N, C-alpha and C positions, 0 to 999 in steps of 0.2 A: 335492340333498336339501333339503327345506324345514326351516328352523330356526324359522320363525314360521308358524302357521296360524290364520287367523280364519275362522270359519264361521257365517254367519247372525247376526252380532253386532247386537244392538239395545240402544239406550239412550234413555230418554225423561226429560224434566224437566217436571214439572207437567202431565203428559199430552201433551206435545209431543214427537214423535219427533225426536231429534237424529242418531242413528245408526240406520239403518233396513234391517237385513239385510245388513251389509257382510261380504263374503267375499274373502279373498285369501291367497296363500302367498308367503313370502319365502324365496328360496334362500340357503343358507349361502354367505357370501363376496360377495354382491352389494350394490350400493347401490340400495335400493328407495325410490323417491320417492312421496310422497303430495301431490297437488295438489288444490286446490279453492278456490272463492270463500270469503270470510269467512262464518263461520257454517255451513259445509257439513258439519261434523262431524269434521274432520280431527283436531283435538286430542283430542276425546273418544275417538276411535278408538284413538289411540296410548296414551292413558291407560288404556284397557281392556287393551291389550297389555302395558303395564308393570305392571298390577295395581293402579294407583292408583284405578281405578273398577271397580265390579262390573257387568258387563253384565246387562240385564234378561232377555236371552235369547241363545242362541247360545253358542259355545265359542271359547276362545283357548288356544293352546298355544305355549310358547316352549321349544324343545329338548325337546318332549314333556311339559313341565310346565305345570300350571295356575298362572298368575301370582298367583291369590288363594290357593288351597289350599296351593301350594308357594312361598309368598312368599319365605322365606329363601333357598331354593335359586335361585330366579329372580333375586333381588337380587344374588346372587353372580356371575351371568353376564351381567347386563344393566345397562348404564349409560344414564342418562337426562338429557338437557338439555331442560328445559321452556321453553315460550315466555316465561313469567313466573316467574322464580325469585328468591327472596329469602333472604338469610342474616341472622344477627344483626348489627345495624348496626355494632357496634364490633369485630367480628372482622377481623383483617387477612387479606390474601391468603395469606401464609405459613401462618398458623394454620388457615385453611380447608383448604388443601392437605394440611397435616399431619393434620388431623382426619379428612378423608375417606380418606386413606391408611391410617389406623388401622382402618378398617372392613373391610379386605380382608387376606387372609393373604399375598398376593404382589402388593402394589401396584407400579405403575410408579414409576420415579424421576420425580417431578413437576418437577424443576428444568429439564431440557431441554424439557419440555412447556410450562412457564411461559415459557421463553425463546422458543420457537417461536410462542407466542400473544402475544408482546409484553407479558408481565406481569412480566418480571424486574426492571424498574425500579419496580414497584408492590408488591413483596412485603410491605412494612411499612405499606402504605396500608390504612386501615380501609374496610370494605365500603361504608359510606354516603358515602364520599368518591370512590368510583369513578364514572366516567362510565357512561352506559348501555352503550356499546360494550365498555368494560372489564369490566363485570359479565357481559356476554354471553360474553366470552372466558374469564372465570373459570368460568362455568357449563359451558362445553365442556371445560375442563381437569378439572373435578370429575367429569364424566361418563366421562372416559377414564382416570382415575388408577387405577381398579381392574382394569385389563387385561380389559375385558369381551369376551365373545364376540359380543355384540350391543350396539349403541349406537343410541338413539333421539335424534335431533336435531330439535327443533321450532323452525323459523324461526331457524336457527343464525347467520345473518349479518345479522339485523335490527339496525340501529344501527351497523353497521361501515362505515367508509369504503371506497371501491373497492379500494384497495391491501390493506387488512386483509381484505377479503372474499376476494380472490383468494389471499392467503396461507392463509386458512382452507380454501379449496377444495383447495389442494395438500395441506394437512394431512389432510383427510378422505380424499383419494385414497391417501395414504401409509398411513393407518389401515386402509383396505380392503385395500391390498396386503399388509399385515401379517396378514391373515386375519380381520379383524373385519367382521361384517355390519353394514351401516348402514341404518337407516330414517330417511329425510330428509323432513320436512314443510317445505314451502317455498311461497312465492308468487312467487319470482324465477324466471322462465322460463329465463333464461340459466343460472342455477345448476342447475336440473333437467336442462337439455339437456346441460350439460357433465358432470355428475357421475353421473347415474342410469343404471343398466342397464335398469331397467324402471320404469314409472310407473303408479300407480293414480290416476285422476281421480275425485274424490268430489264429488258435487253433490246437495244436499238430502238428505244422509245415506245416499246410495247410490253404489256404484261404477258409473260410467257408461262407463268405458273402462279397459282394462288392457293395456299394450303397451310396447314400447321407445319412446324418444323419436322415432326415425325412423319407426317404425310409426304413431305417433299423427299425425305430420305428414303422412305419405303418405295417411292415411285422411281427412284434412280435406277438406271441400268446397272446391273451387277451390284445388288444391295448387300452382298456378302463378299468380303475380300479375304483371299487365302494367299499367304506368302510363306516361302520356305526356301532353303538352300539345299538342293538335292546332292546326294553323295556322288552322282555322276550325271551328266547332261541328259535331259529327257528329249525324246523325239518331238520335233515341232508338230508333226501330224497328230501325235497323241494329245498334245496340249490344245491344238485347234479343234479337236473333235470332242472335247469334254462337254457333256450335257449341261445345259444351263449357263455355260460360260459366255460372256458377252465381249470380253477382252482379256488378253494376257500379255505380259512382257517379261523379258529376261534381261537382267542387267547386273554385271559383276558376279554372275553365277547364281543370283537370286531370282526366283520365279514369283511373280505377282499375278494373281488371277482374280478378275471380277466376275462373280457368278451368283449362284443361289445355294441353298442348302443341298440341293441335288448335286451341285458341283463339288461340294466338300466330300461327299461320299464317293464320287467318281475319282477324285484325286487320291483318296486313301486306297481305293481298289487298284488304281493305276500303279501307285508306288509299290504295293504288295506284289502285283503281278510282275513288275520289272525288277523286284528285289532292290529297290532304291531306298535309301534312308533319307528322311526329310529332317534336316537340321534347322533349329530355330523356327519350327512351324508355328504360324500365327493364323488364327481365324477371327475376323472382326467384322462388325457391321459397317456399312458405308456411313459416311459423315455428311453433314450439310455442305462441306466443301465439295464432296463428290457429286451431290445433287446439283449444286450450283454450276459446276463445270459441265455436267451433263446437259443442263438446261440452256446454258448460254453459248456453249460451243467455243471454238478457238477464236481469239481476238480478231483474226483476219478472215474468218470464214463465216458461213451462215449459222444462225442460231438453230436450236432444236425445235421440235414440235411443241406448240403451246398446249398446256393442260391446266385445268383449274378444278377446285373442289369447294 
């Protein structure tokens, strides 16, 4: 059952569309990812979901409620960690957690949450003395302290070191396992592939794909990548004619081909026929990075064809 529904959401600034007809539904209990290039409209989209911005057109519902008209009720069930959040400079971590706890009738005990996020040693530190990563972790704690049914996390691990990032991933999985629906805006492909049940890819204000991480990867052009360094150069015409190949490149003597399983067999046959040895031969599956680039296209060019599942 969908706990968030966005239908035809549009938002423009100074006549320029930033969100251009975005529609998606988030099922209760899932981790729903939103991916997109910088400026694609991701943050504006989730701000409309949270009731922080009013859409110019379209509708948003959170548990059947309008985030703007029913602001108080939605605030009680939705926690938000924004990409850029600021608190009063002299407030301490402890004071911030106590303050936010007072906003809710049944807040979580913030002490184990602060410990889990590595903030227990910083409870008496003022906000302006926290590092960027510590501010980010405090923002996550404040989003979770009200025991929300839904939490929106916008670039939650930006500024965190690799260990802190993985600890935070485990926390988010635990939060979801506790019954909380998570909307995760991220540009870390590894993060999206590990955490998300489904992902909406937004490009130029539109949803260009909606699928599971594996589904997005499987649908990428050239879902198999073959790379090797030939003992002697291969004819360009032979590489261009490989069955199933959608792209190839040669750089520094190394050949990289995006294709299919059929392409792998064809490469092996080509090497044998030409009596060329393949050094450091690697065959791997495409990644979410490959799918993302395939869907969004170059930064200064048109996006790719929309698809959904």
